[in-house]
NURODREN-836868 format. One record per residue (C-alpha): residue in three letters; y, x negated, z; residue number from 1; chain. Coordinates in nm, 3 decimals, decimal comma, always signed. Example, Ala and Ser with C-alpha at 12.3 -4.5 7.8 and 13.67 -1.06 7.14 Angstrom:
<mikes>
MIKE|ala|-0,450|-1,230|+0,780|1|A
MIKE|ser|-0,106|-1,367|+0,714|2|A
</mikes>
This chain:
<mikes>
MIKE|unk|-0,636|-0,082|+0,419|1|A
MIKE|unk|-0,912|+0,084|+0,617|2|A
MIKE|unk|-0,845|+0,387|+0,830|3|A
MIKE|unk|-0,765|+0,310|+1,194|4|A
MIKE|unk|-1,008|+0,508|+1,405|5|A
MIKE|unk|-0,869|+0,435|+1,752|6|A
MIKE|unk|-1,090|+0,405|+2,064|7|A
MIKE|unk|-1,344|+0,686|+2,079|8|A
MIKE|unk|-1,468|+0,836|+2,408|9|A
MIKE|unk|-1,808|+0,677|+2,349|10|A
MIKE|unk|-1,655|+0,332|+2,298|11|A
MIKE|unk|-1,448|+0,360|+2,618|12|A
MIKE|unk|-1,753|+0,473|+2,810|13|A
MIKE|unk|-1,960|+0,178|+2,690|14|A
MIKE|unk|-1,682|-0,064|+2,794|15|A
MIKE|unk|-1,659|+0,097|+3,137|16|A
MIKE|unk|-2,036|+0,072|+3,188|17|A
MIKE|unk|-2,034|-0,297|+3,089|18|A
MIKE|unk|-1,744|-0,366|+3,326|19|A
MIKE|unk|-1,917|-0,188|+3,613|20|A
MIKE|unk|-2,245|-0,375|+3,547|21|A
MIKE|unk|-2,068|-0,710|+3,551|22|A
MIKE|unk|-1,882|-0,624|+3,870|23|A
MIKE|unk|-2,204|-0,517|+4,040|24|A
MIKE|unk|-2,328|-0,876|+4,031|25|A
MIKE|unk|-2,041|-0,982|+4,258|26|A
MIKE|unk|-1,951|-0,672|+4,459|27|A
MIKE|unk|-2,164|-0,426|+4,653|28|A
MIKE|unk|-2,029|-0,129|+4,452|29|A
MIKE|unk|-1,824|-0,051|+4,148|30|A
MIKE|unk|-1,468|+0,037|+4,242|31|A
MIKE|unk|-1,409|+0,293|+3,961|32|A
MIKE|unk|-1,603|+0,593|+3,833|33|A
MIKE|unk|-1,719|+0,606|+3,470|34|A
MIKE|unk|-1,591|+0,910|+3,274|35|A
MIKE|unk|-1,828|+1,017|+2,999|36|A
MIKE|unk|-1,724|+1,249|+2,715|37|A
MIKE|unk|-1,800|+1,616|+2,767|38|A
MIKE|unk|-2,099|+1,748|+2,571|39|A
MIKE|unk|-1,988|+1,858|+2,223|40|A
MIKE|unk|-1,648|+1,683|+2,245|41|A
MIKE|unk|-1,505|+1,534|+1,923|42|A
MIKE|unk|-1,578|+1,163|+1,891|43|A
MIKE|unk|-1,352|+0,985|+1,643|44|A
MIKE|unk|-1,562|+0,731|+1,461|45|A
MIKE|unk|-1,897|+0,909|+1,452|46|A
MIKE|unk|-1,850|+1,028|+1,089|47|A
MIKE|unk|-1,863|+1,391|+1,205|48|A
MIKE|unk|-1,554|+1,613|+1,166|49|A
MIKE|unk|-1,520|+1,825|+1,478|50|A
MIKE|unk|-1,264|+1,961|+1,721|51|A
MIKE|unk|-0,910|+1,886|+1,606|52|A
MIKE|unk|-1,023|+1,615|+1,364|53|A
MIKE|unk|-0,937|+1,674|+0,998|54|A
MIKE|unk|-1,146|+1,378|+0,878|55|A
MIKE|unk|-1,371|+1,110|+1,021|56|A
MIKE|unk|-1,430|+0,836|+0,769|57|A
MIKE|unk|-1,328|+0,479|+0,683|58|A
MIKE|unk|-1,038|+0,539|+0,445|59|A
MIKE|unk|-0,670|+0,470|+0,408|60|A
MIKE|unk|-0,635|+0,847|+0,385|61|A
MIKE|unk|-0,792|+0,903|+0,728|62|A
MIKE|unk|-0,611|+0,748|+1,026|63|A
MIKE|unk|-0,718|+0,834|+1,383|64|A
MIKE|unk|-0,933|+1,108|+1,230|65|A
MIKE|unk|-0,635|+1,283|+1,072|66|A
MIKE|unk|-0,575|+1,326|+0,697|67|A
MIKE|unk|-0,266|+1,131|+0,593|68|A
MIKE|unk|+0,015|+1,253|+0,363|69|A
MIKE|unk|-0,073|+1,214|-0,004|70|A
MIKE|unk|-0,446|+1,250|+0,055|71|A
MIKE|unk|-0,718|+1,514|+0,070|72|A
MIKE|unk|-1,055|+1,460|+0,235|73|A
MIKE|unk|-1,294|+1,741|+0,132|74|A
MIKE|unk|-1,650|+1,685|+0,255|75|A
MIKE|unk|-1,512|+1,391|+0,456|76|A
MIKE|unk|-1,446|+1,187|+0,138|77|A
MIKE|unk|-1,080|+1,101|+0,089|78|A
MIKE|unk|-0,896|+1,079|-0,243|79|A
MIKE|unk|-0,528|+1,055|-0,329|80|A
MIKE|unk|-0,341|+1,359|-0,460|81|A
MIKE|unk|-0,190|+1,283|-0,800|82|A
MIKE|unk|+0,119|+1,495|-0,859|83|A
MIKE|unk|+0,255|+1,527|-0,507|84|A
MIKE|unk|+0,524|+1,260|-0,551|85|A
MIKE|unk|+0,363|+1,013|-0,306|86|A
MIKE|unk|+0,223|+0,682|-0,435|87|A
MIKE|unk|-0,086|+0,608|-0,226|88|A
MIKE|unk|-0,430|+0,455|-0,274|89|A
MIKE|unk|-0,485|+0,316|-0,625|90|A
MIKE|unk|-0,207|+0,529|-0,778|91|A
MIKE|unk|+0,039|+0,322|-0,978|92|A
MIKE|unk|+0,305|+0,595|-0,986|93|A
MIKE|unk|+0,340|+0,962|-0,901|94|A
MIKE|unk|+0,619|+1,141|-1,084|95|A
MIKE|unk|+0,644|+1,426|-1,332|96|A
MIKE|unk|+0,991|+1,312|-1,439|97|A
MIKE|unk|+0,917|+0,944|-1,510|98|A
MIKE|unk|+0,822|+0,906|-1,880|99|A
MIKE|unk|+0,629|+0,590|-1,785|100|A
MIKE|unk|+0,393|+0,778|-1,552|101|A
MIKE|unk|+0,103|+0,983|-1,686|102|A
MIKE|unk|-0,075|+1,279|-1,527|103|A
MIKE|unk|-0,343|+1,048|-1,383|104|A
MIKE|unk|-0,072|+0,858|-1,188|105|A
MIKE|unk|-0,117|+0,549|-1,404|106|A
MIKE|unk|+0,188|+0,364|-1,531|107|A
MIKE|unk|+0,262|+0,214|-1,871|108|A
MIKE|unk|+0,507|+0,220|-2,158|109|A
MIKE|unk|+0,519|+0,272|-2,533|110|A
MIKE|unk|+0,610|-0,029|-2,747|111|A
MIKE|unk|+0,901|+0,170|-2,883|112|A
MIKE|unk|+1,097|+0,423|-2,680|113|A
MIKE|unk|+1,138|+0,657|-2,976|114|A
MIKE|unk|+0,899|+0,889|-3,159|115|A
MIKE|unk|+0,669|+0,635|-3,327|116|A
MIKE|unk|+0,308|+0,742|-3,260|117|A
MIKE|unk|+0,145|+0,411|-3,356|118|A
MIKE|unk|-0,135|+0,317|-3,115|119|A
MIKE|unk|-0,442|+0,454|-2,935|120|A
MIKE|unk|-0,430|+0,801|-2,775|121|A
MIKE|unk|-0,657|+1,004|-2,546|122|A
MIKE|unk|-0,637|+1,369|-2,651|123|A
MIKE|unk|-0,722|+1,688|-2,463|124|A
MIKE|unk|-0,697|+2,010|-2,663|125|A
MIKE|unk|-0,681|+2,339|-2,468|126|A
MIKE|unk|-0,773|+2,660|-2,652|127|A
MIKE|unk|-0,810|+3,004|-2,497|128|A
MIKE|unk|-1,063|+3,243|-2,652|129|A
MIKE|unk|-1,141|+3,587|-2,508|130|A
MIKE|unk|-1,515|+3,662|-2,489|131|A
MIKE|unk|-1,640|+3,979|-2,657|132|A
MIKE|unk|-1,864|+4,101|-2,372|133|A
MIKE|unk|-1,651|+4,125|-2,056|134|A
MIKE|unk|-1,313|+4,057|-2,225|135|A
MIKE|unk|-1,253|+3,755|-2,000|136|A
MIKE|unk|-1,019|+3,467|-2,084|137|A
MIKE|unk|-1,215|+3,149|-2,153|138|A
MIKE|unk|-1,080|+2,794|-2,149|139|A
MIKE|unk|-1,210|+2,557|-2,415|140|A
MIKE|unk|-1,127|+2,188|-2,376|141|A
MIKE|unk|-1,193|+1,960|-2,672|142|A
MIKE|unk|-1,163|+1,581|-2,642|143|A
MIKE|unk|-1,072|+1,312|-2,894|144|A
MIKE|unk|-0,999|+0,941|-2,894|145|A
MIKE|unk|-0,771|+0,854|-3,187|146|A
MIKE|unk|-0,570|+0,565|-3,322|147|A
MIKE|unk|-0,252|+0,646|-3,516|148|A
MIKE|unk|-0,037|+0,444|-3,749|149|A
MIKE|unk|+0,315|+0,561|-3,839|150|A
MIKE|unk|+0,542|+0,494|-4,136|151|A
MIKE|unk|+0,881|+0,663|-4,138|152|A
MIKE|unk|+0,835|+1,007|-3,982|153|A
MIKE|unk|+0,469|+1,038|-4,087|154|A
MIKE|unk|+0,176|+0,930|-3,871|155|A
MIKE|unk|-0,185|+0,912|-3,989|156|A
MIKE|unk|-0,518|+0,904|-3,804|157|A
MIKE|unk|-0,663|+0,554|-3,850|158|A
MIKE|unk|-0,976|+0,563|-3,629|159|A
MIKE|unk|-1,134|+0,775|-3,360|160|A
MIKE|unk|-1,417|+0,963|-3,193|161|A
MIKE|unk|-1,495|+1,327|-3,122|162|A
MIKE|unk|-1,566|+1,333|-2,747|163|A
MIKE|unk|-1,708|+1,677|-2,681|164|A
MIKE|unk|-1,622|+2,030|-2,572|165|A
MIKE|unk|-1,628|+2,204|-2,232|166|A
MIKE|unk|-1,586|+2,581|-2,194|167|A
MIKE|unk|-1,541|+2,779|-1,871|168|A
MIKE|unk|-1,471|+3,142|-1,787|169|A
MIKE|unk|-1,730|+3,418|-1,769|170|A
MIKE|unk|-1,982|+3,132|-1,791|171|A
MIKE|unk|-1,965|+2,752|-1,803|172|A
MIKE|unk|-2,072|+2,619|-2,143|173|A
MIKE|unk|-2,150|+2,255|-2,220|174|A
MIKE|unk|-2,300|+2,078|-2,517|175|A
MIKE|unk|-2,639|+1,918|-2,461|176|A
MIKE|unk|-2,635|+1,538|-2,446|177|A
MIKE|unk|-2,794|+1,515|-2,791|178|A
MIKE|unk|-2,536|+1,756|-2,933|179|A
MIKE|unk|-2,252|+1,549|-2,785|180|A
MIKE|unk|-2,395|+1,240|-2,949|181|A
MIKE|unk|-2,438|+1,424|-3,279|182|A
MIKE|unk|-2,067|+1,512|-3,289|183|A
MIKE|unk|-1,928|+1,164|-3,218|184|A
MIKE|unk|-1,865|+1,083|-3,583|185|A
MIKE|unk|-1,869|+1,427|-3,746|186|A
MIKE|unk|-1,555|+1,589|-3,890|187|A
MIKE|unk|-1,386|+1,249|-3,861|188|A
MIKE|unk|-1,013|+1,297|-3,890|189|A
MIKE|unk|-0,958|+0,946|-4,030|190|A
MIKE|unk|-1,201|+0,937|-4,325|191|A
MIKE|unk|-1,305|+1,286|-4,432|192|A
MIKE|unk|-1,499|+1,257|-4,764|193|A
MIKE|unk|-1,271|+1,499|-4,950|194|A
MIKE|unk|-0,953|+1,517|-4,741|195|A
MIKE|unk|-0,907|+1,156|-4,636|196|A
MIKE|unk|-0,711|+1,111|-4,312|197|A
MIKE|unk|-0,527|+1,374|-4,113|198|A
MIKE|unk|-0,152|+1,327|-4,102|199|A
MIKE|unk|+0,135|+1,458|-3,898|200|A
MIKE|unk|+0,509|+1,433|-3,843|201|A
MIKE|unk|+0,688|+1,282|-3,544|202|A
MIKE|unk|+1,063|+1,265|-3,588|203|A
MIKE|unk|+1,359|+1,207|-3,357|204|A
MIKE|unk|+1,560|+1,511|-3,247|205|A
MIKE|unk|+1,820|+1,389|-2,997|206|A
MIKE|unk|+1,632|+1,251|-2,697|207|A
MIKE|unk|+1,322|+1,449|-2,796|208|A
MIKE|unk|+1,063|+1,440|-3,075|209|A
MIKE|unk|+0,949|+1,712|-3,311|210|A
MIKE|unk|+0,572|+1,657|-3,331|211|A
MIKE|unk|+0,337|+1,842|-3,566|212|A
MIKE|unk|-0,003|+1,777|-3,725|213|A
MIKE|unk|-0,153|+1,940|-4,032|214|A
MIKE|unk|-0,423|+2,204|-4,006|215|A
MIKE|unk|-0,767|+2,048|-3,977|216|A
MIKE|unk|-1,093|+2,231|-4,045|217|A
MIKE|unk|-1,427|+2,145|-3,882|218|A
MIKE|unk|-1,783|+2,270|-3,907|219|A
MIKE|unk|-2,070|+2,215|-3,662|220|A
MIKE|unk|-2,432|+2,254|-3,765|221|A
MIKE|unk|-2,334|+2,349|-4,121|222|A
MIKE|unk|-2,316|+2,174|-4,455|223|A
MIKE|unk|-1,981|+2,094|-4,616|224|A
MIKE|unk|-1,986|+2,400|-4,843|225|A
MIKE|unk|-1,842|+2,598|-4,552|226|A
MIKE|unk|-1,524|+2,386|-4,552|227|A
MIKE|unk|-1,226|+2,460|-4,779|228|A
MIKE|unk|-1,203|+2,251|-5,094|229|A
MIKE|unk|-0,844|+2,165|-4,996|230|A
MIKE|unk|-0,743|+2,179|-4,629|231|A
MIKE|unk|-0,377|+2,193|-4,723|232|A
MIKE|unk|-0,406|+2,539|-4,876|233|A
MIKE|unk|-0,467|+2,668|-4,520|234|A
MIKE|unk|-0,716|+2,946|-4,600|235|A
MIKE|unk|-0,802|+3,195|-4,325|236|A
MIKE|unk|-1,156|+3,155|-4,193|237|A
MIKE|unk|-1,227|+3,515|-4,288|238|A
MIKE|unk|-1,144|+3,436|-4,653|239|A
MIKE|unk|-1,394|+3,151|-4,675|240|A
MIKE|unk|-1,768|+3,149|-4,744|241|A
MIKE|unk|-1,928|+3,362|-4,467|242|A
MIKE|unk|-2,125|+3,173|-4,202|243|A
MIKE|unk|-2,506|+3,204|-4,203|244|A
MIKE|unk|-2,640|+3,479|-3,975|245|A
MIKE|unk|-2,953|+3,534|-3,768|246|A
MIKE|unk|-3,021|+3,904|-3,704|247|A
MIKE|unk|-3,238|+3,848|-3,395|248|A
MIKE|unk|-3,155|+3,518|-3,219|249|A
MIKE|unk|-3,408|+3,591|-2,941|250|A
MIKE|unk|-3,683|+3,601|-3,205|251|A
MIKE|unk|-3,545|+3,389|-3,489|252|A
MIKE|unk|-3,707|+3,342|-3,825|253|A
MIKE|unk|-3,668|+3,051|-4,065|254|A
MIKE|unk|-3,341|+2,858|-4,045|255|A
MIKE|unk|-3,080|+3,032|-4,265|256|A
MIKE|unk|-2,958|+2,851|-4,576|257|A
MIKE|unk|-2,663|+2,621|-4,513|258|A
MIKE|unk|-2,749|+2,548|-4,149|259|A
MIKE|unk|-2,834|+2,195|-4,037|260|A
MIKE|unk|-3,009|+2,056|-3,730|261|A
MIKE|unk|-2,745|+1,807|-3,619|262|A
MIKE|unk|-2,889|+1,732|-3,272|263|A
MIKE|unk|-3,249|+1,686|-3,385|264|A
MIKE|unk|-3,406|+1,949|-3,158|265|A
MIKE|unk|-3,579|+2,135|-3,441|266|A
MIKE|unk|-3,334|+2,428|-3,427|267|A
MIKE|unk|-3,043|+2,504|-3,661|268|A
MIKE|unk|-2,694|+2,421|-3,533|269|A
MIKE|unk|-2,608|+2,261|-3,200|270|A
MIKE|unk|-2,746|+2,336|-2,854|271|A
MIKE|unk|-2,518|+2,466|-2,575|272|A
MIKE|unk|-2,619|+2,496|-2,208|273|A
MIKE|unk|-2,480|+2,791|-2,008|274|A
MIKE|unk|-2,455|+2,802|-1,629|275|A
MIKE|unk|-2,261|+2,985|-1,359|276|A
MIKE|unk|-2,237|+3,361|-1,411|277|A
MIKE|unk|-2,494|+3,334|-1,691|278|A
MIKE|unk|-2,776|+3,087|-1,741|279|A
MIKE|unk|-2,949|+3,010|-2,067|280|A
MIKE|unk|-2,928|+2,815|-2,390|281|A
MIKE|unk|-2,797|+2,897|-2,734|282|A
MIKE|unk|-2,803|+2,714|-3,063|283|A
MIKE|unk|-2,502|+2,801|-3,277|284|A
MIKE|unk|-2,317|+2,716|-3,596|285|A
MIKE|unk|-1,938|+2,701|-3,579|286|A
MIKE|unk|-1,631|+2,668|-3,796|287|A
MIKE|unk|-1,273|+2,630|-3,677|288|A
MIKE|unk|-0,932|+2,494|-3,754|289|A
MIKE|unk|-0,661|+2,352|-3,530|290|A
MIKE|unk|-0,302|+2,239|-3,581|291|A
MIKE|unk|+0,004|+2,120|-3,386|292|A
MIKE|unk|+0,364|+2,222|-3,434|293|A
MIKE|unk|+0,701|+2,188|-3,262|294|A
MIKE|unk|+0,786|+2,457|-3,006|295|A
MIKE|unk|+1,089|+2,460|-2,770|296|A
MIKE|unk|+0,856|+2,574|-2,490|297|A
MIKE|unk|+0,678|+2,239|-2,519|298|A
MIKE|unk|+0,950|+1,970|-2,537|299|A
MIKE|unk|+0,834|+1,616|-2,621|300|A
MIKE|unk|+1,046|+1,343|-2,462|301|A
MIKE|unk|+1,105|+1,038|-2,684|302|A
MIKE|unk|+0,897|+0,739|-2,572|303|A
MIKE|unk|+0,696|+0,942|-2,320|304|A
MIKE|unk|+0,363|+0,796|-2,211|305|A
MIKE|unk|+0,214|+1,146|-2,217|306|A
MIKE|unk|+0,322|+1,483|-2,350|307|A
MIKE|unk|+0,192|+1,833|-2,425|308|A
MIKE|unk|+0,243|+1,981|-2,772|309|A
MIKE|unk|+0,204|+2,340|-2,887|310|A
MIKE|unk|-0,115|+2,413|-3,076|311|A
MIKE|unk|-0,289|+2,692|-3,264|312|A
MIKE|unk|-0,651|+2,749|-3,359|313|A
MIKE|unk|-0,903|+2,992|-3,500|314|A
MIKE|unk|-1,280|+2,982|-3,465|315|A
MIKE|unk|-1,600|+3,143|-3,584|316|A
MIKE|unk|-1,943|+3,112|-3,424|317|A
MIKE|unk|-2,280|+3,261|-3,512|318|A
MIKE|unk|-2,578|+3,232|-3,280|319|A
MIKE|unk|-2,899|+3,113|-3,443|320|A
MIKE|unk|-3,131|+3,092|-3,138|321|A
MIKE|unk|-3,116|+3,220|-2,778|322|A
MIKE|unk|-3,342|+3,064|-2,513|323|A
MIKE|unk|-3,412|+3,104|-2,140|324|A
MIKE|unk|-3,215|+3,427|-2,113|325|A
MIKE|unk|-3,227|+3,615|-1,778|326|A
MIKE|unk|-3,478|+3,904|-1,753|327|A
MIKE|unk|-3,213|+4,173|-1,801|328|A
MIKE|unk|-3,112|+4,033|-2,141|329|A
MIKE|unk|-2,896|+3,766|-2,290|330|A
MIKE|unk|-2,558|+3,937|-2,238|331|A
MIKE|unk|-2,297|+3,669|-2,172|332|A
MIKE|unk|-2,535|+3,398|-2,296|333|A
MIKE|unk|-2,487|+3,543|-2,643|334|A
MIKE|unk|-2,115|+3,612|-2,609|335|A
MIKE|unk|-1,876|+3,467|-2,863|336|A
MIKE|unk|-1,497|+3,483|-2,852|337|A
MIKE|unk|-1,175|+3,527|-3,045|338|A
MIKE|unk|-0,845|+3,345|-2,985|339|A
MIKE|unk|-0,621|+3,497|-2,717|340|A
MIKE|unk|-0,316|+3,669|-2,861|341|A
MIKE|unk|-0,101|+3,598|-2,555|342|A
MIKE|unk|-0,202|+3,257|-2,414|343|A
MIKE|unk|-0,083|+2,970|-2,630|344|A
MIKE|unk|-0,304|+2,677|-2,723|345|A
MIKE|unk|-0,171|+2,336|-2,629|346|A
MIKE|unk|-0,275|+1,972|-2,667|347|A
MIKE|unk|-0,219|+1,688|-2,419|348|A
MIKE|unk|-0,171|+1,344|-2,577|349|A
MIKE|unk|-0,182|+1,035|-2,354|350|A
MIKE|unk|-0,074|+0,700|-2,499|351|A
MIKE|unk|-0,310|+0,414|-2,412|352|A
MIKE|unk|-0,182|+0,110|-2,600|353|A
MIKE|unk|-0,150|-0,074|-2,929|354|A
MIKE|unk|-0,482|-0,260|-2,936|355|A
MIKE|unk|-0,831|-0,237|-2,786|356|A
MIKE|unk|-0,745|-0,531|-2,559|357|A
MIKE|unk|-0,447|-0,357|-2,397|358|A
MIKE|unk|-0,532|-0,280|-2,032|359|A
MIKE|unk|-0,490|+0,099|-2,057|360|A
MIKE|unk|-0,708|+0,107|-2,370|361|A
MIKE|unk|-0,973|-0,127|-2,229|362|A
MIKE|unk|-0,995|+0,088|-1,915|363|A
MIKE|unk|-1,140|+0,371|-2,129|364|A
MIKE|unk|-1,269|+0,224|-2,455|365|A
MIKE|unk|-1,590|+0,024|-2,411|366|A
MIKE|unk|-1,590|-0,120|-2,762|367|A
MIKE|unk|-1,467|-0,061|-3,117|368|A
MIKE|unk|-1,554|+0,299|-3,214|369|A
MIKE|unk|-1,839|+0,344|-3,458|370|A
MIKE|unk|-2,017|+0,016|-3,387|371|A
MIKE|unk|-2,241|+0,105|-3,090|372|A
MIKE|unk|-2,335|+0,467|-3,019|373|A
MIKE|unk|-2,416|+0,405|-2,652|374|A
MIKE|unk|-2,078|+0,239|-2,604|375|A
MIKE|unk|-1,907|+0,532|-2,773|376|A
MIKE|unk|-2,090|+0,781|-2,550|377|A
MIKE|unk|-1,966|+0,590|-2,243|378|A
MIKE|unk|-1,613|+0,576|-2,387|379|A
MIKE|unk|-1,614|+0,954|-2,426|380|A
MIKE|unk|-1,750|+1,004|-2,072|381|A
MIKE|unk|-1,462|+0,792|-1,936|382|A
MIKE|unk|-1,209|+0,981|-2,146|383|A
MIKE|unk|-1,331|+1,321|-2,022|384|A
MIKE|unk|-1,320|+1,199|-1,662|385|A
MIKE|unk|-0,964|+1,071|-1,706|386|A
MIKE|unk|-0,850|+1,411|-1,839|387|A
MIKE|unk|-1,049|+1,663|-1,631|388|A
MIKE|unk|-1,125|+2,005|-1,772|389|A
MIKE|unk|-0,916|+2,275|-1,602|390|A
MIKE|unk|-0,972|+2,646|-1,651|391|A
MIKE|unk|-0,699|+2,901|-1,716|392|A
MIKE|unk|-0,665|+2,987|-1,346|393|A
MIKE|unk|-0,606|+2,622|-1,254|394|A
MIKE|unk|-0,351|+2,605|-1,534|395|A
MIKE|unk|-0,181|+2,921|-1,402|396|A
MIKE|unk|-0,248|+3,118|-1,722|397|A
MIKE|unk|-0,358|+3,477|-1,765|398|A
MIKE|unk|-0,441|+3,698|-2,062|399|A
</mikes>
């Protein structure tokens, strides 16, 4: 339904002029005066927000130049507000208590209303490092698309994609496009050459589920010698083979042994682009681990379309090359971080469906993962858009 604008002053004036002109053909004078809008008066329908108008656009969310309940219209472009309890626009539902409604206000249901994880899932992992320059809390969002299969209480990763990382805080940090592509199939949690597939536990506990997933190690821009021989021994990162180092990233020498150029830009590691409070580029090598475990603070309702589970992580990063630093020095551009000791990691898991043809899966997944890189890049772009990155302030978290 389009927004109803009502009759603007300009429209009424034009009608009055036409009426007076027609009457003038028959009568010696027009019987009524024409009232024109005062200079600068708000005109509903001219696409300009002025006076007491709160919007002025063709939209269901803008009626008579007023924003309607359930909508926001920043920059005169209206969109529905998911999470306010009102179902408007293209929302299918809007409830934080309905297990069949996800946080994007899309409806659906699991095949089973218990704790079986079988199916395709969109995954958003939130970690919270503290940078070592200004001691600010960062928010790191990592994205995955994964298919699970479950037998008994154990579920296993069957297929999937790594869909990128976004970091915000003292600076906004994003992988370059080539780096995002390079990571699509790396550290695959369904067919690791030495560890096989990642597994987890999802078991019934009353009307809730205890969900956990084993610790999983990843490297970026490094060869496999920097991974543990057996993930299940859970070694601390500090006890493993030290990462390669570059003593002067602003004037780097030859690529250190063990580093690899995954994104093909001629530099060791992967390229990250910084913007916001700091602008520049850095090529880094990284190693981390992540795991999920049951926590009463993060209850998982049986059969829920979407839930948030408690996570933990650790990470290491060494900078190989710094580029385009500001004149005063690289500062935040070269900042790394360590996990927050007070803000808990968490992972959002959104159920999509059982097969690639299911509507909720097809809405995100362009084609079978691993068969067409361009399709997989588009799939990941859709996934990230469906689960927007939110920094710690938006999440209401503080160090």
